[in-house]
NUROKE-707796 format. One record per residue (C-alpha): residue number from 1; x, y, z. Coordinates in nm, 3 decimals. Layout:
REM residues N
+-----+---------+---------+---------+
|   i |      c1 |      c2 |      c3 |
+-----+---------+---------+---------+
| NUM |       X |       Y |       Z |
...
+-----+---------+---------+---------+
***
This chain:
REM residues 196
+-----+---------+---------+---------+
|   i |      c1 |      c2 |      c3 |
+-----+---------+---------+---------+
|   1 |  -1.824 |  -0.652 |   0.299 |
|   2 |  -1.486 |  -0.754 |   0.441 |
|   3 |  -1.206 |  -0.704 |   0.190 |
|   4 |  -0.911 |  -0.710 |   0.431 |
|   5 |  -0.622 |  -0.477 |   0.355 |
|   6 |  -0.646 |  -0.267 |   0.040 |
|   7 |  -0.455 |  -0.024 |  -0.180 |
|   8 |  -0.602 |   0.252 |  -0.399 |
|   9 |  -0.376 |   0.434 |  -0.645 |
|  10 |  -0.409 |   0.694 |  -0.920 |
|  11 |  -0.158 |   0.931 |  -1.080 |
|  12 |  -0.025 |   1.156 |  -0.804 |
|  13 |  -0.215 |   0.992 |  -0.515 |
|  14 |  -0.244 |   0.664 |  -0.329 |
|  15 |  -0.373 |   0.522 |  -0.004 |
|  16 |  -0.357 |   0.202 |   0.197 |
|  17 |  -0.591 |   0.072 |   0.467 |
|  18 |  -0.549 |  -0.200 |   0.723 |
|  19 |  -0.879 |  -0.377 |   0.785 |
|  20 |  -0.847 |  -0.669 |   1.020 |
|  21 |  -1.048 |  -0.922 |   1.214 |
|  22 |  -0.744 |  -1.112 |   1.347 |
|  23 |  -0.504 |  -0.829 |   1.444 |
|  24 |  -0.705 |  -0.507 |   1.497 |
|  25 |  -0.465 |  -0.358 |   1.753 |
|  26 |  -0.238 |  -0.183 |   1.504 |
|  27 |  -0.154 |   0.170 |   1.404 |
|  28 |   0.056 |   0.355 |   1.146 |
|  29 |   0.361 |   0.548 |   1.263 |
|  30 |   0.604 |   0.775 |   1.079 |
|  31 |   0.958 |   0.639 |   1.105 |
|  32 |   1.186 |   0.901 |   0.954 |
|  33 |   0.970 |   0.955 |   0.649 |
|  34 |   0.853 |   0.596 |   0.599 |
|  35 |   0.506 |   0.497 |   0.720 |
|  36 |   0.504 |   0.170 |   0.914 |
|  37 |   0.224 |  -0.049 |   1.047 |
|  38 |   0.302 |  -0.158 |   1.404 |
|  39 |   0.111 |  -0.317 |   1.694 |
|  40 |  -0.045 |  -0.078 |   1.944 |
|  41 |   0.084 |  -0.072 |   2.301 |
|  42 |  -0.210 |  -0.287 |   2.417 |
|  43 |  -0.174 |  -0.553 |   2.144 |
|  44 |  -0.113 |  -0.914 |   2.241 |
|  45 |   0.244 |  -1.025 |   2.166 |
|  46 |   0.273 |  -1.215 |   1.838 |
|  47 |   0.545 |  -1.368 |   1.626 |
|  48 |   0.332 |  -1.331 |   1.311 |
|  49 |   0.565 |  -1.180 |   1.046 |
|  50 |   0.273 |  -1.013 |   0.863 |
|  51 |   0.160 |  -0.783 |   1.147 |
|  52 |   0.429 |  -0.512 |   1.126 |
|  53 |   0.581 |  -0.371 |   0.804 |
|  54 |   0.654 |  -0.056 |   0.607 |
|  55 |   0.338 |   0.037 |   0.413 |
|  56 |   0.433 |   0.367 |   0.241 |
|  57 |   0.782 |   0.464 |   0.135 |
|  58 |   0.885 |   0.772 |  -0.064 |
|  59 |   1.147 |   0.721 |  -0.333 |
|  60 |   1.380 |   0.933 |  -0.541 |
|  61 |   1.503 |   0.765 |  -0.860 |
|  62 |   1.857 |   0.812 |  -0.998 |
|  63 |   1.718 |   1.076 |  -1.237 |
|  64 |   1.566 |   1.273 |  -0.946 |
|  65 |   1.206 |   1.170 |  -1.014 |
|  66 |   0.976 |   1.136 |  -0.711 |
|  67 |   0.772 |   0.822 |  -0.647 |
|  68 |   0.591 |   0.653 |  -0.359 |
|  69 |   0.553 |   0.281 |  -0.299 |
|  70 |   0.249 |   0.162 |  -0.108 |
|  71 |   0.158 |  -0.192 |  -0.002 |
|  72 |   0.063 |  -0.449 |   0.257 |
|  73 |   0.392 |  -0.607 |   0.360 |
|  74 |   0.764 |  -0.664 |   0.342 |
|  75 |   0.763 |  -0.631 |  -0.039 |
|  76 |   0.732 |  -0.249 |  -0.008 |
|  77 |   1.103 |  -0.214 |   0.071 |
|  78 |   1.245 |  -0.414 |  -0.223 |
|  79 |   1.007 |  -0.237 |  -0.464 |
|  80 |   1.136 |   0.099 |  -0.334 |
|  81 |   1.497 |  -0.017 |  -0.350 |
|  82 |   1.459 |  -0.126 |  -0.713 |
|  83 |   1.313 |   0.213 |  -0.805 |
|  84 |   1.603 |   0.385 |  -0.626 |
|  85 |   1.851 |   0.188 |  -0.839 |
|  86 |   1.678 |   0.283 |  -1.164 |
|  87 |   1.446 |  -0.006 |  -1.243 |
|  88 |   1.144 |   0.087 |  -1.456 |
|  89 |   0.835 |   0.113 |  -1.231 |
|  90 |   0.662 |  -0.193 |  -1.381 |
|  91 |   0.968 |  -0.413 |  -1.326 |
|  92 |   1.030 |  -0.271 |  -0.979 |
|  93 |   0.672 |  -0.363 |  -0.883 |
|  94 |   0.652 |  -0.704 |  -1.050 |
|  95 |   0.992 |  -0.846 |  -0.951 |
|  96 |   0.952 |  -0.840 |  -0.567 |
|  97 |   0.587 |  -0.950 |  -0.591 |
|  98 |   0.691 |  -1.250 |  -0.798 |
|  99 |   0.995 |  -1.327 |  -0.582 |
| 100 |   0.817 |  -1.303 |  -0.245 |
| 101 |   0.489 |  -1.453 |  -0.371 |
| 102 |   0.164 |  -1.452 |  -0.172 |
| 103 |   0.179 |  -1.466 |   0.208 |
| 104 |   0.215 |  -1.820 |   0.340 |
| 105 |  -0.050 |  -1.781 |   0.610 |
| 106 |  -0.373 |  -1.974 |   0.674 |
| 107 |  -0.551 |  -1.773 |   0.402 |
| 108 |  -0.284 |  -1.758 |   0.128 |
| 109 |  -0.320 |  -1.380 |   0.156 |
| 110 |  -0.225 |  -1.191 |  -0.161 |
| 111 |   0.044 |  -0.926 |  -0.155 |
| 112 |  -0.080 |  -0.594 |  -0.292 |
| 113 |   0.116 |  -0.283 |  -0.389 |
| 114 |   0.126 |   0.030 |  -0.599 |
| 115 |   0.382 |   0.273 |  -0.738 |
| 116 |   0.269 |   0.635 |  -0.761 |
| 117 |   0.432 |   0.903 |  -0.976 |
| 118 |   0.305 |   1.258 |  -1.041 |
| 119 |   0.154 |   1.167 |  -1.380 |
| 120 |   0.123 |   0.786 |  -1.362 |
| 121 |   0.050 |   0.494 |  -1.133 |
| 122 |   0.079 |   0.117 |  -1.131 |
| 123 |  -0.102 |  -0.136 |  -0.916 |
| 124 |  -0.019 |  -0.499 |  -0.861 |
| 125 |  -0.102 |  -0.813 |  -0.671 |
| 126 |   0.036 |  -1.161 |  -0.642 |
| 127 |  -0.217 |  -1.425 |  -0.546 |
| 128 |  -0.189 |  -1.801 |  -0.521 |
| 129 |  -0.303 |  -1.826 |  -0.884 |
| 130 |  -0.177 |  -1.508 |  -1.056 |
| 131 |   0.057 |  -1.212 |  -1.074 |
| 132 |  -0.125 |  -0.900 |  -1.199 |
| 133 |   0.043 |  -0.564 |  -1.267 |
| 134 |  -0.145 |  -0.282 |  -1.439 |
| 135 |  -0.076 |   0.079 |  -1.533 |
| 136 |  -0.376 |   0.289 |  -1.427 |
| 137 |  -0.497 |   0.637 |  -1.515 |
| 138 |  -0.797 |   0.651 |  -1.280 |
| 139 |  -0.830 |   0.551 |  -0.911 |
| 140 |  -0.795 |   0.173 |  -0.893 |
| 141 |  -0.820 |  -0.061 |  -0.596 |
| 142 |  -0.698 |  -0.408 |  -0.512 |
| 143 |  -0.761 |  -0.586 |  -0.182 |
| 144 |  -0.645 |  -0.902 |  -0.013 |
| 145 |  -0.995 |  -1.056 |  -0.016 |
| 146 |  -1.302 |  -1.031 |  -0.242 |
| 147 |  -1.152 |  -0.760 |  -0.468 |
| 148 |  -0.829 |  -0.946 |  -0.546 |
| 149 |  -0.797 |  -0.812 |  -0.902 |
| 150 |  -0.754 |  -0.439 |  -0.976 |
| 151 |  -1.082 |  -0.256 |  -1.032 |
| 152 |  -1.202 |   0.104 |  -1.052 |
| 153 |  -1.268 |   0.272 |  -0.718 |
| 154 |  -1.399 |   0.617 |  -0.632 |
| 155 |  -1.127 |   0.821 |  -0.464 |
| 156 |  -1.202 |   1.191 |  -0.450 |
| 157 |  -0.900 |   1.294 |  -0.241 |
| 158 |  -0.632 |   1.516 |  -0.390 |
| 159 |  -0.404 |   1.534 |  -0.085 |
| 160 |  -0.242 |   1.267 |   0.129 |
| 161 |  -0.439 |   1.372 |   0.439 |
| 162 |  -0.778 |   1.354 |   0.270 |
| 163 |  -0.686 |   1.024 |   0.100 |
| 164 |  -0.595 |   0.860 |   0.433 |
| 165 |  -0.918 |   0.982 |   0.590 |
| 166 |  -1.125 |   0.877 |   0.288 |
| 167 |  -0.999 |   0.516 |   0.280 |
| 168 |  -1.023 |   0.478 |   0.658 |
| 169 |  -1.392 |   0.575 |   0.642 |
| 170 |  -1.468 |   0.369 |   0.329 |
| 171 |  -1.768 |   0.136 |   0.355 |
| 172 |  -1.571 |  -0.183 |   0.416 |
| 173 |  -1.577 |  -0.376 |   0.743 |
| 174 |  -1.322 |  -0.371 |   1.027 |
| 175 |  -1.121 |  -0.051 |   0.959 |
| 176 |  -0.807 |  -0.021 |   1.169 |
| 177 |  -0.570 |   0.245 |   1.028 |
| 178 |  -0.468 |   0.407 |   0.700 |
| 179 |  -0.174 |   0.571 |   0.527 |
| 180 |  -0.143 |   0.776 |   0.209 |
| 181 |   0.098 |   0.956 |  -0.021 |
| 182 |   0.061 |   1.243 |  -0.266 |
| 183 |   0.338 |   1.270 |  -0.525 |
| 184 |   0.434 |   1.592 |  -0.702 |
| 185 |   0.738 |   1.668 |  -0.917 |
| 186 |   0.929 |   1.816 |  -0.625 |
| 187 |   0.802 |   1.623 |  -0.321 |
| 188 |   0.618 |   1.329 |  -0.172 |
| 189 |   0.370 |   1.419 |   0.104 |
| 190 |   0.269 |   1.148 |   0.352 |
| 191 |  -0.025 |   1.118 |   0.591 |
| 192 |  -0.157 |   0.864 |   0.837 |
| 193 |  -0.487 |   0.806 |   1.014 |
| 194 |  -0.530 |   0.588 |   1.321 |
| 195 |  -0.893 |   0.668 |   1.395 |
| 196 |  -0.797 |   0.880 |   1.697 |
+-----+---------+---------+---------+
***
């Protein structure tokens, strides 16, 4: 089954995978502690604004709490910025999703995102017909296609590295690259997988 891009989050752990039929020549890079999806060197030039974006960003709140934001587009940065200024996690997730709305491409692609804390997690999506934001206690997934509402998902990983590898090898079509974050009280650990 082709589900497109997807996010899986649970308390303390989260992962994101790019699955693509249209733009498979992409990879995740670490840009000073933020994971970013970018075209590979052999990718065709494109002016598509949805091809390159920050997908995982660690955050420290004003009270010193650690978080990670994970998602499929330009909404990752404003979610992180709201957390950094002290917004509650639910509001920080919902506000940019609502403001930016679904992607205005040929498929009305939903925006998907999660906020991960050591003991909690939230997942959200904005589609053409709905804004959904849920607090989750078990691994939960939302994708841009087919699984466009949060639902339970098996994620066995307990570290960022194993989470990135696990979602990249998940049984969904057209895997391209993956990124993940593990959040503890004192640090956020990041990992990326490009299928190398």
